[in-house]
LUMSE-683675 format. One record per residue (C-alpha): residue number from 1; x, y, z. Coordinates in nm, 2 decimals, m for minus. Layout:
% residues N
{n NUM, c1 X, c2 Y, c3 Z}
...
% end
This chain:
% residues 69
{n 1, c1 m2.83, c2 0.90, c3 1.13}
{n 2, c1 m2.59, c2 1.01, c3 0.86}
{n 3, c1 m2.20, c2 0.89, c3 0.87}
{n 4, c1 m1.95, c2 0.75, c3 0.63}
{n 5, c1 m2.04, c2 0.38, c3 0.72}
{n 6, c1 m2.36, c2 0.43, c3 0.53}
{n 7, c1 m2.38, c2 0.23, c3 0.25}
{n 8, c1 m2.51, c2 0.36, c3 m0.09}
{n 9, c1 m2.64, c2 0.22, c3 m0.40}
{n 10, c1 m2.51, c2 0.35, c3 m0.75}
{n 11, c1 m2.85, c2 0.61, c3 m0.75}
{n 12, c1 m2.76, c2 0.73, c3 m0.43}
{n 13, c1 m2.37, c2 0.77, c3 m0.52}
{n 14, c1 m2.45, c2 0.92, c3 m0.81}
{n 15, c1 m2.66, c2 1.17, c3 m0.66}
{n 16, c1 m2.36, c2 1.20, c3 m0.35}
{n 17, c1 m2.11, c2 1.26, c3 m0.67}
{n 18, c1 m2.28, c2 1.47, c3 m0.91}
{n 19, c1 m2.25, c2 1.22, c3 m1.17}
{n 20, c1 m2.46, c2 0.98, c3 m1.41}
{n 21, c1 m2.59, c2 0.69, c3 m1.25}
{n 22, c1 m2.42, c2 0.46, c3 m1.54}
{n 23, c1 m2.08, c2 0.64, c3 m1.50}
{n 24, c1 m2.07, c2 0.56, c3 m1.14}
{n 25, c1 m2.14, c2 0.18, c3 m1.22}
{n 26, c1 m1.89, c2 0.17, c3 m1.53}
{n 27, c1 m1.66, c2 0.35, c3 m1.27}
{n 28, c1 m1.74, c2 0.08, c3 m1.06}
{n 29, c1 m1.69, c2 m0.20, c3 m1.30}
{n 30, c1 m1.34, c2 m0.04, c3 m1.40}
{n 31, c1 m1.26, c2 m0.03, c3 m1.03}
{n 32, c1 m1.17, c2 0.31, c3 m1.09}
{n 33, c1 m1.38, c2 0.41, c3 m0.78}
{n 34, c1 m1.41, c2 0.22, c3 m0.44}
{n 35, c1 m1.72, c2 m0.02, c3 m0.47}
{n 36, c1 m1.84, c2 m0.39, c3 m0.39}
{n 37, c1 m2.10, c2 m0.62, c3 m0.52}
{n 38, c1 m2.45, c2 m0.79, c3 m0.39}
{n 39, c1 m2.54, c2 m1.00, c3 m0.59}
{n 40, c1 m2.56, c2 m0.87, c3 m0.92}
{n 41, c1 m2.60, c2 m0.46, c3 m0.77}
{n 42, c1 m2.32, c2 m0.23, c3 m0.68}
{n 43, c1 m2.27, c2 m0.09, c3 m0.33}
{n 44, c1 m2.05, c2 0.21, c3 m0.22}
{n 45, c1 m1.94, c2 0.33, c3 0.15}
{n 46, c1 m2.05, c2 0.70, c3 0.17}
{n 47, c1 m1.71, c2 0.75, c3 0.33}
{n 48, c1 m1.50, c2 0.58, c3 0.10}
{n 49, c1 m1.65, c2 0.76, c3 m0.20}
{n 50, c1 m1.59, c2 1.11, c3 m0.02}
{n 51, c1 m1.23, c2 1.03, c3 0.07}
{n 52, c1 m1.20, c2 0.89, c3 m0.31}
{n 53, c1 m1.37, c2 1.19, c3 m0.49}
{n 54, c1 m1.15, c2 1.45, c3 m0.22}
{n 55, c1 m0.85, c2 1.24, c3 m0.41}
{n 56, c1 m0.95, c2 1.34, c3 m0.72}
{n 57, c1 m0.95, c2 1.69, c3 m0.66}
{n 58, c1 m0.63, c2 1.68, c3 m0.50}
{n 59, c1 m0.48, c2 1.49, c3 m0.80}
{n 60, c1 m0.65, c2 1.72, c3 m1.03}
{n 61, c1 m0.51, c2 2.09, c3 m0.85}
{n 62, c1 m0.17, c2 1.91, c3 m0.85}
{n 63, c1 m0.07, c2 1.70, c3 m1.12}
{n 64, c1 m0.32, c2 1.90, c3 m1.35}
{n 65, c1 m0.46, c2 1.57, c3 m1.48}
{n 66, c1 m0.83, c2 1.43, c3 m1.52}
{n 67, c1 m1.01, c2 1.12, c3 m1.45}
{n 68, c1 m1.08, c2 0.88, c3 m1.74}
{n 69, c1 m1.44, c2 0.84, c3 m1.79}
% end
């Protein structure tokens, strides 16, 4: 059963957001995407990524600007 509290690795987060895994890691390192580290590996809460993605889409529609990759 999936829920928003599921924890994803970088590859799974990339698939969810339809982005390259290195882009996801870079955004995490830069603090531009909600993430946390376990050891050397980045982890992402599915719900936090969905919320972040919705906010990015809303901001783009309202302010007509893109997130810096």
